[in-house]
N, C-alpha and C positions, 0 to 999 in steps of 0.2 A: 504493500500500500504506500502511496506517495505520502510524504510528510507535509501535511497541510495545517499543522498546528498554528503557525503564526497567522494564517488566513482566518481560521475560526476564532482565534483569540481576539484579533483586531475587529472582526465582525461583532463579537460579543460586546466589546467595549463601546463601539459606536451605537449599537442598538440600545444598550442600557442608557447611554448618555442622551441620545437624541430622540428616542421613541418611548422607552419604557418608563423611565423616571418621570418625564413630563406627563405621562398618561395616568400616574397615580391620582392626579387631580384633573379629571377630564373636563369639568365644567366649573366656572367661577363667576361670582358677581362681586363688584366692589362694595366695601363697607364705607360708611361716612366716618370721617375722622376729625376730631378736634383735639387741641392740645393746650395745656396750661403749664408754663415753665415756672417751677417753684423758685422763688428768690433765695439765694444763700444755700444753707444746708438742707438735707431732706426733711420733709414735714411729716407729721403723723398721718396715718392712712385716712382717717376721717377728714382731715383737712384737704388732702389731695382729692378725695372723692367729691367733696363739696365745692371745690373750686370751679369757677366758670371758665371753660376753655374757649379758645378761638379756633375756627376752622383751619385745617391744614391739608394740603394735597399730597398725595404720593408723588415723590420726586423732589419735595421740598427739603431743604437743609434744616437740621435741628440739633440742639444739644451742645451747649458750651462745655468745655472740659470740666468734669466732675459735677456737672449739673444734674438735676432731676426734672424730668418732664412727665406730666400725667396726661396720657392719651385716653380719649374716650372714643370707642368704636361702636357704631350702631348699624343695624341693618335688619333685613327681613329675609327669612329662608324662603326661596321661591316655592310656590305650591307644587310646581312640577317635580320637585325633588322629594316628594313624599315617599317614604319607605326606603330612602337611601341614607347612607352615613354622610354627615356633613361636619366639616371642621373649619375653623377660622385659621387662615394663614396670616401670621403677623410678623412681617419682616421689617425690623427697625433700621435696616441698613447693614445687615450682618455680612461678615466674611466667614464662610463656613470653616475655614482653616484656623479660626481664632476663638474657639469656645473658651470662655472664661477670661479672655484678654481684651474685650472691647465692650460695646454697649450690651446691656442685658435688661430684662424686664421681669416684673412679677404681675401676673394677671389677677384681677379681682372681679367678683360679681358686684353689682350695685350695693349690696348690703355689707360689703367689706370682707366677704369670705374669700380667702385666697384660692385660686384655681391651680395654677402651676407657673413655673418659671419659663422665661423665654431666653434662648441663647442661639448661637449660630447653628447648632445641630438639633435644635428643638424649637421649632417655630409654630407648632400647631396647637390648637385648643379644640377639643372635641365639643361639638354643639349638640349632636344627637346621633344615636345609632339604634334604630332608624329615627328620622325626623317625621313629623306629620305633615310638614309644609305650613308656611305662614307664621312660624315662630318669630317673635321679635328677639333680636340679639342686642345685648348691651353689655359691653365689657370695658373695664378700666385697666390701663397698664401703667404701673409705676416704672418708668424707664430711666435707667442710669446711663448717662453719656460719658462713661469712663473712657479716657483717651487711650489710644494704643501706644504703649511705651516700648514694648519689645516688638519691633516691626520686622518686615521681611529682610531689610538690611539691619541686622541687630546691632545693639550696643552703640548706636549713635547718640551722642549727648543730646538731651532734650530738656526744655524747661517745663514740660507737661507734667512732671512728677510732683508738683506742688500747686495747690489751688492758687497760692499767692503769686505764682509766676506763669501760670498756664495760659492766661489770656481768656478771651471770650468768643473766639471764632467757632461757629458750629462744626461739629466733628462728623456728623453722619447724615446720610440721605435716606429719608423714608422710602422704602422700596416696594413693599406690597402689603395691602390691607384688604383681604378678600374673604368672602365665604366661598367654600369650595366643596364639591362632592369628592369624598374619599373612596377610591376603588380599592378595596382590600385585596381583591384577587390579583390585581396588577402589583400592588405593594408586596404581596407574598411571592409573586414571581420574581420580582427584583431581588428579594432576599435569597430565594433559591439560586438564582444565577450568580449572585455575588459570592455566596458560600462555595458553590461548585467551581466557579472561575478562580477564586483565591486558593482553594484546595488544589486544584489541578496544577496551578503554577508552582506549587511546592513539591509535587511528586516527581520522582525521577522520570526522565523521558522514556526510559526503557520499561517502566512499570505498566502492567496491563491496566491497572486502575486508572492511570492518567488517561489512557486512550478510551476507556469506557466512558469516563466523564466527558471527554471531548466529543465523542459521537452523540452522547445524550444531549449535550448542549446544542450541538448542531441540529439535531432533530427538533429540539424545542424552538430554536430560532426559525426553522423552516415552517413551524406551525403558526407563527405569529404573522398576522396580516398587518403590515406596518401602517396601513391606512385605517385600520380598525383594531387597534391594540386591545381595547377593553373587551371587545367581543370574542377575542381569540386567546386571551391570557390563560383561561382555564385549560384549554387544549394544550398549550405549551407546558403548563405545570404538569399535566398528566404524563408527558413524555420524560419528565425528570423524576417521577416518583420512584422508579426502580432504583436508580443510582443513589437516591437520597435515603432509601430504606436498607441499604446494605450495611450490616453492623460492623463495628470496629473490630480489629484483631484483639484477641485476649491480652496481648502484650502491649497494647497501645498505652502511651503516656496518659496519665489521669490528671486533669486540671480541675482544681476547686476554684470556681469563679465566685468572687465576693464582690457584690455591687459596691461601688466606691466612688467617691468624689473628693479626691485630695484637695482640700481648700486651705491655701496658705492664709494664716490668720492675719497677715499683712505681707505685702510684697510690692507689686506694682500698683497697689491700691492701698488706701489708708485703713485703719482699723474700723472706722465707721462703715466703710463700704463692705467689709467682710461680714458685718452683722447682716447686711442685706443679701449678700451672696449666699450665706447659709440659709436664710429664709427662702430664697428662690429654689435652692437645690433641695432642701427638705420638702418643700411643696411638690416639686417634681417627683421626688422619690416616693412619697406617700401615695401620690396619684398612680405611679407606675406599679406599686405594690398592689393596689386595688385591681389593676387590670391584668396582672401577671402572677398567677398563683404559685409558680415555682421560684420566683425571684426572691433573693435575699439581699438586703443592703446593710452595710456596716459603716458607721461614722465614728471617727475618733475625736479627741480634743473636747474634754468636758466644758471648756470655756465656750465653745461654739454651741453646744447644747444649752448652756446657761443663757447665751444670747437669744436663742429662740424662745426660751421660757420667759425671759424678761421683755423682749421687744415684740414678739409675735405670738401672743397667747393662743390665737386661733390656729396657727400652724402647730404649736406645741401640743394642742389637744389631739391632732391627727398623729403626731409623732408618738405620743404616749400610747395611743391605741395600737399602733403598728409594733411598738416595743412589746406590749403585752401579748401580741399575737406571735412573738418570737421571730419576726421577719425584718425589723428595723433594729439593728444590733449595736449597742454601745461597744466601742472597741478601744483597746490600747491602755485604758486606765491611767491616762496622764492628763494634766490640765491643758497643755497644748503639746503638739509635736515639737518638742524643744530641740535646740542644739544640745548635744551631750558632751561636747569637748570642754566648753567654757563654764557652764554652771557649776557653782561650788557644791560641796558635799551636801549641806542641808537643803539647798535649793533643788538639787537633783532628787533628793528624797521627797521633798514636798510636792514636786510634780506628780508623783504617784499618790501621795497622801490626799491631795485635794482632788485629783482626777478620780481615783478609785472611790473616794468617799462620796463624790457627787453621784456616781452611778449607783452606789449602794443605797444612798438616801432616797434617790428619785425612783429607782426601779428594783432595788433589791438584787442587783446583778453584780457579781464579782468577776472582774476582768482578770484573766490569767495570762494574757498576752500583752507585751509591749508592742505598739504598732507605730513604726517610725520609717515609712518608706522613703522619705526624702531628706533625712538628716545627713549632715556632711561628715560622716565618720562617727565612731563610737569609742568613748574613753574606756580605758581598761578597768576603771572602778565601777562600771555600770552593772555587771552581772549580779554582784551581791546586793545592789540596791533593788534590782528587779525582784530578786528572791526575798529580800527583807520586806518588800511590799506585799508579799503573798502571791506573786506571779511567777511564771516558770517558762514562758516562751517569748521569743523576739522575732519580729518580722521587719526586714528592711529591703530596699531595692537599690539604694544609691551606690553601693560599693561596685555595682556593675559599671559605673561611670569612670572608674579608675583608669588613668591614661597609660600606665606602664605595665603593671602586672595584673593578670587575670586571677581573681580569687579562685582557689582550687575546689571549693565545695559550694553546693547550694543548700544542703541540709547538714548541720553539724552541731556540735556542742561548743559553746564559746566559754572559755575559762577566764575569769577575772583575776585581779591581783591577790585575792584571798583564797583562791582555789574554787570558788563557786562556779558551777557550770550551768549554762542556760541553753536549752534546745532552741536552735536558731534556724531560720529559713530565709534565703534570698530567692525570690521568685525568678526562675530562669527566663520568664517572658521578657525580663529586662525593661519593664515599664510599669509605673503605677497608674497609667492611663490606658490600659488595655481596652480595645474596642471590638474584640472578637474577630479580628481579621485572620484569614487563613495564614498569613505570613507570621503573625504574632504567635499563633498556636504551634505552627511548625517550628518556629525558633525556640519556643519553650521546650518542645520535645527533643530537638537536636542539641540544644545548649545544656540541658540538664546533666550536671556532672556526676550525678550519683546513680546513673543507669546501672542496672544489674543487681543493685541492692535495695533500690527504692524506685518508686514510679509515680509518686504524688508530688505535685507542685501547686502553688497558689497563683491566681491571676487577679489582681485588683482591677475591676472592670468598670470603667466610666470615665468621662472627661473630668480632669482635675486641674490642679494648680489654682485656677480661678473658679473652680467648681463647675457645676452642671450635672455631673453624675451620669448614671447609666441611661441609655436611650432604649426605646422600644425596638429599634433595629438591632441593638446588641443582644437583647433578650431573644429576639427571633433567631438570630444567628446561633446563639448558644443552644437553642432548642434543636436545631438541625445537626449540630455536631455533638449532641449528647451521646450518640452512639453511631458514628459514621466511619465507614472504612476509609483508611488513609489519613484520618485526622486523630489528634489527641481527643480523648473524650472529655466532655465538660459537664460539670454538675454544679448548680448553685448551692453554696454551703456557707455556714458561718465560719469565722476564723477558728473558733473552738473546734468545730467539726473537723476542719482541715488538720489542725495540730494534733488532735487525738489520733486521727488515722495515720498521719505522717510519723508520729512518735511510735505508734504501735508497730508499723512495718519496719522501722529503722531504729531499734532500741539502742544500738551501739554505734552511732555515727562517729566520724572522725572528730578530733578536738582541735580547736584553734586557741592558742594562748596569747593573751595580751590584747592591745588595742586593735580595733578594726579601723585602720587608717585609710581614709579616702585620698587617693592619689590625684586630687583635683581640689579646687576651691580652698587652697591653703591660705589665701589672702583674707579669708573671712575671719581669721584670727587677729586681724589688724584694722580692717576698714571700719570707719565710723567710731573713732576713739572715744568720743563722749558717751555714746551708747554703752560701750563696754565699761567705761568708768562708772557710769550710773548703775549698771548692774552690780559690779563688784562692791561699790559703796553700799548699795541697798541690801545686799546679802548680809554684810557685816552689821549694818544698823538693825536689821531684823533680829539677828542673833542677840545683839546687845539689848534691844528692847525686851525681848522675851526673858533674858537672864535677869535684868534688873527689875522688871515688872513682877516676875515670879518671886524673886527674893523679897521684894517689898510686900507682895501679897501675903507671904508666909510670915514675915517678921513684923510687918507694920500695918496689916489690914488694908493695904493698897488695893483699889478695885482693878482687877486684872482686865486689860482691854481685849477681851476675846474677839469681839466683832471687828474692831479696828485692825487687829493683827491679821485676822483672817482675810479681810479685804485687801490689806496691803501686800500680804503674801501673794494673793491671786494676781494683783497688779504686776508685781515683779515677775512672777512665773509667766504671765502672758508675754511680757517683753523678752523672755528667753526663747520665744518662737524662732524657728531656724532660718528666718529671713530678717528678723529684727536684731537680735543680739549679734549675729554674724555680720551685720552691716551691709546687707545686700538688698535693702528696700529703697523705695523712692525717698526723696527729700522730705516730703510731708510726714512720713512715718518717723523719721529720725528727729525732725523738729518737734513733733509731739512727744516723742520719747524723752527728749531732754527736759521738757517742761514737766513731764510726769515724774521723772526721777527727782527733780527739785522739790515737787510737792511731797513725794514719798519721804525724802530726807527730812523735810521740815516737820512732818507729822511724827516720824520716828524719833527725831531729836526731842520733840516735846514730850513724848512718852518716857524717854530715857531720863530727861531732866526731872520730870515729876516724880518718877520712881526713885531716883537718886536722892532727891530732896526729902522724900518721905523716909528714906533709910537713914540719911545723915542727921536729920532733925535741924532745928534752928540753932545756929552757933557760928563762931568765927574761926574754927580750927580748919586749916587747909587740909583737905583730904584728896587723895588720888584714888580714883575708881579704876580698877584694872579688870577689863572684860576679857582679856586674852586668857587662853587656857594654861598659861605658865606664870609662875611667880615673876614679878617685874619690880626691880628696885626695892626688894623687900616686901612688896605688897602681894599677898597670895592671889592666885587666880580666882576671879569672881568675887573679890573682896575690895574693901576700901580702907585706906590707912595712910600713914605718913611715909612718903618715899625716902629712901636713903640717898644721900649725896655721895657720888662715887668719883673720886679723883679729879683730875683736871686735864685739859688739852692745851698744848703749847703750839703757837704759830710762830714760825721764824722764816727769814728769807732763805731761799735755796741758792747755793752758788751756781752761777751761770744763768740765773733768772728763774722766777717762779717762787714757790712757797713750800714749806714743810709743815705738816701737821703731825704731832706726836702726842700720844696719851699714855705712853709706857707699855702698852700692849701692841699697838700698831703705829708704824711710822710711814707716813704717806708723803711722797714727793710729787708735786704738781709743777710741771715745767712752765716755761714762759708761753707756751702754746695753750696752756690750760689742760694739758693731758697728764694722766697719772702714769708716771714712768717707773714708780716703785710703790709697792704696798708690802712693807716688810713686817712679817709676823715675829715680833721680838721674843715671844714665849717659845716658839718652835725654832727660832733662828732660821727662818725660811722666807725667801722672796716669792711673791705671788705672781708678779707680772713677768711675762716671758722676756728674755734678754733681747734688747734692741727694739722692743715693741712698746706700745703705750695703750693704756686703757682709757676709758671715758672718751673713746674715739667715735665721733659721729661720722657715719658714712652714708653717702647719697647715691642711689642707683636710679637709672631710668626704669620705668615700670609701665610697659605697654604689652600686656599679655595678648595672646592670639585671639582670645574671646573671653566672655564673662568677666568684664573689667573689675567690678567690685569684688568678685569671688576669687579670681585666679591671680597667682603670681607664677610665671613660668621660669624655669631654672636659668634660662639665658640672661635673666636680669643681672646675674652675678658677673657677667662678662665685662661690664663697665661699672666702675666705682670711682667716686670722688671722695677722698678723705678731707673732712672739714677741719683743717689744722690752723687756719688763720684765726687769730683772736683779736677782737676789738678792745678787749679789756680782760686782764687777769689781776685781781686785787684782793686784799684781805677782806673777809666779811666783817660786819660790824660787831659780831659777838666774840670775835677772837678765836673761834674754833672752826672757822670755815674760810673758804676761798670762793670768790665770785668770778664767773667767767662769762663774757659776752661774745657771741659770734654773729656775723652776718653772712648770708649766702643767698644767691638768687634774689627773690623778693621777700625772703624770710629772715627771722632773727631768733637766736637761741640765747637764753639767759640761764646759767646754771649756778647753783650753790652747792659746793662739796663740803660736807661737815663730818668731822670725826668726834662723835660724842664721848665725853669723859667716861673712862672705865669700861668701854665697850670695844669689842674687836670687829667693828663694822664701819665702813665708809659710806655715808649716805649721800646720794646724788639727787638733788631736786632740779628738775629740768623743765623750763618753760619754753615752749616753741610757739612763736607767732608765725604760723604756717601759711604760705601763699604760693606753694608750688603746684604744678600740674603734672600728673603722670610720673611721679617720683616716689621713691621708697626710702624712708629714713630709718637707719639702724644705729644702735649704740653698741660698740664692741668692747669686749674684755678679753684680750689675749693672755692666757694663763700658762704659767710654767708648770703644767700638770700632765703626766702621762696616764691617760685613762682611755680604755677601750669602750667604756659606756658611761652614761650619766643618768642621774635620777631626775625625773620630772614629776612634780606633784600633780595628782589627779584627785578625784573624789575619794575620800576616806583612805588616803595613802599616797603612794607614789609607785612608779614603775621605771624600768630602765630602757633606754634606747642606745644603740651603738653610736660611737663617734666616727666609725669607719664606713666605707661604702663598698664592702666586699661584694655585695650582690645588688641586683636591681631593686630589690625590696628596700634595702637600706638607703640606696642612693635616692630613691623616690621621696624619702622623708626629709627633704631639704628645708622644709619649714614645718614646724610642729607646735603643739600646744603644751603649755604648762600653766599651772595656777599660780601659787605664790612663790615658788622657788624652782630653780634647777640647781643640782648639786653634782659635783664630780670630785673624785678623790683618788689618790694613791693610798696604799695601806698606811694608816696612821695620820694622814693629813689630807684635808680636802678644802674646797672652796664652794661657797654658795653665792648665787646671784638671786636676790629677791626683789619683788616688785609689788606695787600697790594697785596696779590696774592694767597691766599689759599681759598678753597671752602668747602671741606669736614669737618665735625665736628660732635660731639655728645654732648648731654646735658642729664645728669642724676641727680637724687635727692636721698638723703638718709636722714634719721632722726638720729641724734646723740643720742646714748643710755646712755651717761653719761653727766655730766656737765649741760648745759642749755637745753638739749634735743631739740635743734633747728634743722633747716633744712639746710643741705649742698647741694647746687646746683652746680654741676661741669660742666664747659664748657671745652671741649677738642677740640683743633684744630688738624686736620690731616695734618702732614707735608710731610712725605715721605713713599713710599712703595718700594718693591724690587721684583716684580713678574718676572718670567723668560719666560713667553709666552705672546704675540708673540715676544717681544724684550727681549732676555736673559740678556741684560745689562741695564735694565730699571733703570734710575735715578742714575746710578753710577757717582760719581764725586761731585763737589762742588755746593752747593745751598745756596741762601741767602733769608731770609724771614724777614718781618717786621710786628710786631703786636703791639697793644697797649691795656693796661688795663685802662678803664676809670671809676673809682668809682664816684658815685653820678650822674650818667648820666641819664637824661630823654631820651625819644625817639629822641627828636630834637638834643641832644648832640651826640647820636649814629650816626645819619645821618651826622652831621657836621664832627665828628671825622673820620668817614669812608671816607669822601671826603678828609680830610686833609692828611691822611696817603697815599692816592693814587695819589694826585695831589700836589706835593711839589711846593713851590714858586720858581720862577726863578729870578735871579739877573742880571740886565743889567745896564750898565752906559749909561746915556743919558742926554738930555737937558730939558725934560719936563715930568710932570706926565701925566697919561693917564686916562681919564674918561671912565666909562663903556659904551659900545655901547647900552646895555639894562640892566636895573636894576629892582628889585622888592622890595617892602617894607615889605614883610612878609617872615620870615625865614622858615616857613613851606612850602613855594613854592620854589621848586628847579628847576632851569633852567638847562636842560640837553643838549641843543644845541643852539648855536647862529651861524648862517651861512648865506651865500648868497644863494638865491634860485637856484635850480639846473638848471633852464631853462636859466640862464645867464641874466635875466632881471635886476639884481642889487637889487631886493627886498631883505629885510632882513627877514629871517625865525627864529622864536624863538619857542622852544619847552620846556614845563615846566609841572610840576605835583605837586599836593599836596602830601607831603612826610611824614606827621606825623600821618595820619589816621583820620583827622577831617575836618570839614567844615571851609572854610576861604574865606574872601574877600580880594583881593590883588590888588595893583595898580602897573602896569609896566610902566616904563618910558624909553623912547628911547633917546639916545644921538644925535638924528638928528630929523629933522622935518618930521613928518609922514603925508603923503597925504591920505592914505587909509589903513584900517585894514580889513583883511580877515581871518576868522577861516577856517582852512584847514584840510584835512586828512594828513597822513604821506607822501603821494606823492605830497603834496603841492597844492592839488586841492581844490577848495572851497567846504565847507560843508553847506548844507541847514539846518541841525539840530545840528550844533555844539554848543559849549559853548556860553553863552550870554556875550558879551563884549560891553563896552560903553566908550565913552570919559569921562575922569575925569580931567578937566582942561588940563594940559599938559601931563597927563598920560592916561593909558588904564586900566579901572577897570574890574575885572573879578571875578566871584564867582565860587569856586570850591568845589565839594563834595569830600569825602575822596578818596585819591589816583587818582583823576581825571587827565587825561592826555589831554593837549591842545597844538595845534600847531597854531601859528599866523604867517601870512604873512604880513609884513609891507612894503607898497610902499613908497619910499622916495619922498619927494616933489622936 
């Protein structure tokens, strides 16, 4: 037989495009349309419905950027259409390739009842099936004219990302507003042919199945009268029935389809628009659930559920019913789909606390899966947090985006820093926006790396990023491939159903130890510095507020601010969403985030101040409140008292220019360029700075990645570097323990103050940058005379090690990585820490000196600022302040302590009495991360702590009150039957911890 494949395939494409799809709606009449443009921000539904609109014609331009327009469409169903299915076709000016990324709408009935959302792949509203004829139609559309930020030529700088700069030019052209007859037979024929055509294209040319499908498609096309498609569609369908009924092979890959609409809580739209995106999507999905009995939809992010409950109660009622029916499924158990690299220990824990508690309180549903399809890599501390929250599974997809190395598994156990293992799945479909295309299903089957030992994978199915969700076309396609020869089989299932099946068939999968590093989007550790600083500051303020409020509640009857702390925690958790904290959202988002963090700080400072004054009482004695988990200047952790004065620092001129700071423990030489050329550890008789090199070196690189400007930094940025060594000023500081340095470069200016505190082995660097560069990357370098093959990087509830070498492509790919408060590297018996108060990105490299002692120079570089132009063209322009410290002679315990010190400064209050700790611990290796009152209002004290040095330890905790009962709990403060072993030890509580083990205790007061 002659090979006529391309002829038939081309014929199929043209007939679908030019005859069949247009014939789905064979008859149409126009609707009358009027519009009211809401001034300013979106208005309540009742106001939009009541507004008096003006006539508008199809073809007219509408919609200023970020505006809201209320369209009213009216018409009458023709009497001649009686007995037929009729739909309204409402095209606001959609580009079908941009669901979630442009204008959208929510359709209401005149009484305010929501009907469904409108987006580029979902433009229809069912009027009747069948209609009687003569029905009056009146619908209202709340239409959002969100501008297109990520266009066909992506990453072009645009001012559209903020309402303040976007202008007022109309964005869209009203394209179609019709009533139309819906021919379901033609629609079903279109789906039949799409499924078979897509499947056929994925089968081997030599397979009999491919040719069977080709001949069946050819026969179906022969049966269609192209001049009368609607009358001949059923005949064409009958010629496809046999090939559509052939069952799949028993060995076929099995796909669990989960209805899904990944909705970024903010990204190329502001938070307020996400509230409406969620309402549109949930309206669509509840309507689809009513129409499709096999369909199951899952939605993560408790915050988004809370928005529906608060802002759209009429939609919430439909959602609650669908949840009760078991078909609209809360997923993930987190407040938002957060970044997991940068959130601190407690914040990461509270993502699960607040997320899981919302679903438990509202629906009685316990989530056992973490659902993070789009997060930019996963910190090594996460597995035990998932487990401590009562969950046991993890799903993500993003690792498939890695540029260099392909991850070797799709189903595996992920082991965290404490040894906890979590059953993890990466969908081999490689998208969280699966649309049930044959190419996607074939890719999932071919790509699945665990073939031979497992055969189940998951496919999140529906338009996402900007929402939209699953469409009726996707459901129809899934029905055809439920059991179809040549295809993976597809079944709609909940995440729980999938994980239970996957774990049962693959009980001993391979293990991956350590972080799940995404070899992409590394610059999200640096972009939008003020957002990152706001997050870090808020995390520590929340911890302080809980500590002092709990202490004051127990000791002084202070009213514990349960509701205020709950609200503020949720605000901070929201801003840890994986496009807000990483700095990859539009300008509007980060402008609002800055203002939000300022309000959060003011409220928490007020709580802290009130609690401390209640504890200190009225008096004039100077007291130092120490919220850090280590004794500081003689004041115990979590206590208030009189600080000890420790030694003095001497400032003297340096021969050859510059200055010397010396406090007896550390001698620091700062040369005439303002660079640290020596940091001599007097106790260890050891130099810190590599010979011939200088620390406190600011380095400037060009920064123009190949794509994803705010997200990416490509390794070639290192090829060009400018050392900023020219100083405008190097002078003694006013306090006599510091040196002030001023530099100018480009259009920017840096002012630094280097301080050597008395009695302490740390050099503090306060850096102010007035930043006005574009597409540049600013680093702060510390070349250290240390031979180390690995370094420690702090993560949630501990730290883990990364290599300093690049032996393999996996190590080389980690040229920019995340740390929390410290990085630490050491030779046996002596180490160095670099600690920070608000930065995350860094790199560590090593070279061997070719002259002199031929020793090893290990350079730690902190990432300070970037200047990408997309999606915010003014990213990070303005004044920024950073604090870092170089800590020579530091062991890992010193790194932990100094990391806390630089992030949690002492507070000074005048009062009448010292304050004892509410809870204390006798081992420095045990770090208390939370002291609070139980969330249930019982008055119980909750203490969370972990082993922080990476070793085993026996510790004794002591409470500053009489303890009636001790309970080991999970993160949600519920009793654990298999928790850590604790026992009474006199007046204390003894506990044994393995490396990095996390424990939560609930102490009932007598």
